[in-house]
N, C-alpha and C positions, 0 to 999 in steps of 0.2 A: 388823860381823865380829865386835868381840867381845862382843856379845849373844850371839853365836851360837854362841861357844866357851864362854860361861858354861853355855846351856842342854845342853851336849854332856857338859860337868862336871857337871852335876846328874844328867843319865840314868846316865853312869858310876857314880855314886855310890849310885843308886837300884839298878843292876844287883848291886853287890857285896855292898849291905846289907838288901836287901828280899829277896833273890833267890839267898843265900848256898849253897841246895842244888845247884841247876842249872847246868849246864856252861858256863862261860865260856870265851875262847879270842881270840887276838888274830892280826892278821894283816896281813903285810908284804909287800907288791905291787909292781912295777915291771913297765913295758913300753911300749908304743906308742900314742900316740895320732895317730889319722887322721882330722881335721876335712874334712867334703865341700867341694871345692873348694880344699883348701887342701895348705902342704906337712904332712910328717908331723912327728910331734916325739915327745916324751919325757915318761911320766906316773909319778907314785909315788901309793901310798896306804897308810894306816893304818887299819886296821880293827876294830873293838871287835865281837864276838859273842856272843848270849845265847841260848843253847838254850831254847826254851818247850815244846818235845817233840822226840820223836826224829826225825823229818823237818823240825822248823820252827824257823827261828833268826830273830829279829830282830837290827840291827846298826847301828851309826854307825859313818861313815866319814868322814875327811880327805885329801884328795888335791889333789895341783898338779901343773899341766901347762906345757909351753912348746912354742911351734912359732913356724915363721917367716910366711911369706908366704902371702897368700891368691890366689884366681886369679877373675878375672872375664875375661868376654869380651863382643867387639863384634862386629858383624856389619857388615858393610860390603858392602852390592851383592849379596849374597846367594851372597858369599865364604865360604869355609872361616872361621868365626868365628875371630878374632884375640885371642890372649891377654896378658893384662897383670893387674897387681896395684898394690895401692893402699893394701895392709896389711902392716905387719911387727911383728916381735917382739911376739907373742901371748902373755900370760899368764892360766891360768885357777885361780882357787883353789875348790874346792868342799868343802861339806858335805852329805852325803848321810844319810839316815835310811830303812831299807829291810826289807825281809822274803826270806829266803831259804827256798826249798821244796826238798827233797830230793825227787825223783821217782822216783829207781833206786839200788839197790846191788847191787853184787857182789861178788867178790872181790877184785878190780883195782884197782874205785873208785866211789865217788858221783858220781851226776850232779844238778844242781840247775841251779834259775830263781832269778835276782835281780830284784826289784821296788822302785824307790826312788823318791823324793820328797827334794828338798833346795834348798840354797840354793849359787849361785855368786857369783864376781867376777872379770869379765871385762874385761883391761885389755888396750891394745895403741897401735900409733903409726901413723897414717894420713895420707895427704899427697893432692893432685888429681894430676891426670893429663893432659898434652897430647898431640894428636894431630898425628902427624908422618907426611909423605907425600912421596917425591919423583917426579918425573917417571917414571912407569913402573918405578919401585923399589917395595918392599915398605913396608907401613903399619905403622904401629907406635904405642903409647902409651906416654909416659915420663914419669917423676916430675918435678914441676915444684917448683924448689928453693925454699923460702921457706915451702911449704904446710904444712908437718910439724904433726901435732898429737896431742895423746893423747886417747884415750879411753875410757872406764872405764864399767861398768856393772852392776848388782846386779841378778842374774837369777835366774828360777825356773826349777831344773832337774828333768826326769824320765828316768825310765831303765830299761830291760830289757835283763839280760843271762842268759846261760846258763854252766854250766862244769862241771867235774870236779875232785874231792879224792882224793887217794891218799896211805891213813896211810902213813908212811914208819919210824918207830922212835920206841919210847916213847910223846912225848907232840906230837910233829911232825907235822905234814901238809905235803903237797905240791899245790899249787892253779894251775888253767891256767883263767882265765877270759874269756870275751869279751862286749863290753858295747855298748849302741845308747844314747847319752843326746843330750838336745835341752834345750835352754835356749829359754824361750817369753815370760816375762813380765818387762819391765824395771822392778824396783821404783822405781828413780831416777826415771822419768817419770809412772810410773803406767800407761803402755802396757801392752797385752797384744799379742803378735803373736811370728811365728814368726821366732827370731832365727839358731839355726845347728843343726848337727847335727853329732855327731861319734860314729866307734868308739874302742873302747879294746882292745887284746889285754895281757892281764895274765898275769904268772907269778910266784908268790907264794909265798909259806912261812906256815903256820899254828902255832901253840902253843896246846895245851889248860891251861888255869891250872887248871882242877880240873875 
């Protein structure tokens, strides 16, 4: 994580010193993260944008997100799947590099697409489950005390998003965007596999530095 922060610092220095004639802006956004098969949570993002042309921006961002329970399902003799959970207190910190392409402009807003790739650190608490069934009663799966353990992964993340930007006044913009992200590669173990997908709905403000 420290190495990634130094990379971001180096990129920022290059943006300000090598390309001072191009537009640079910062974006601060907050919203809702909705992982697949999990409870919703909160997400915040700080992003630095560098304009390479009228319709293209490259960016680097830092984000942090948190949510509580996941959802898993058990099948019991062709009955309706039984819902349970075995993970809580999820935290996700991300560093992304991306490209933003504006594909439509009008007097009300600019519409854009984001493509990004980056590093994510996922942590959460997990535990084992026990099946409980009473004669003639419902079946459930519950937390087994004493089996709690902390998990943590260093992951490769990819994402695609769409959004709109509305110029407000002076150097300020209002942004609304929707992103679909996936983390797939666990750098900790060297394994490559699909680990999870989540949606983010973000509202933010942009400030044009120059």
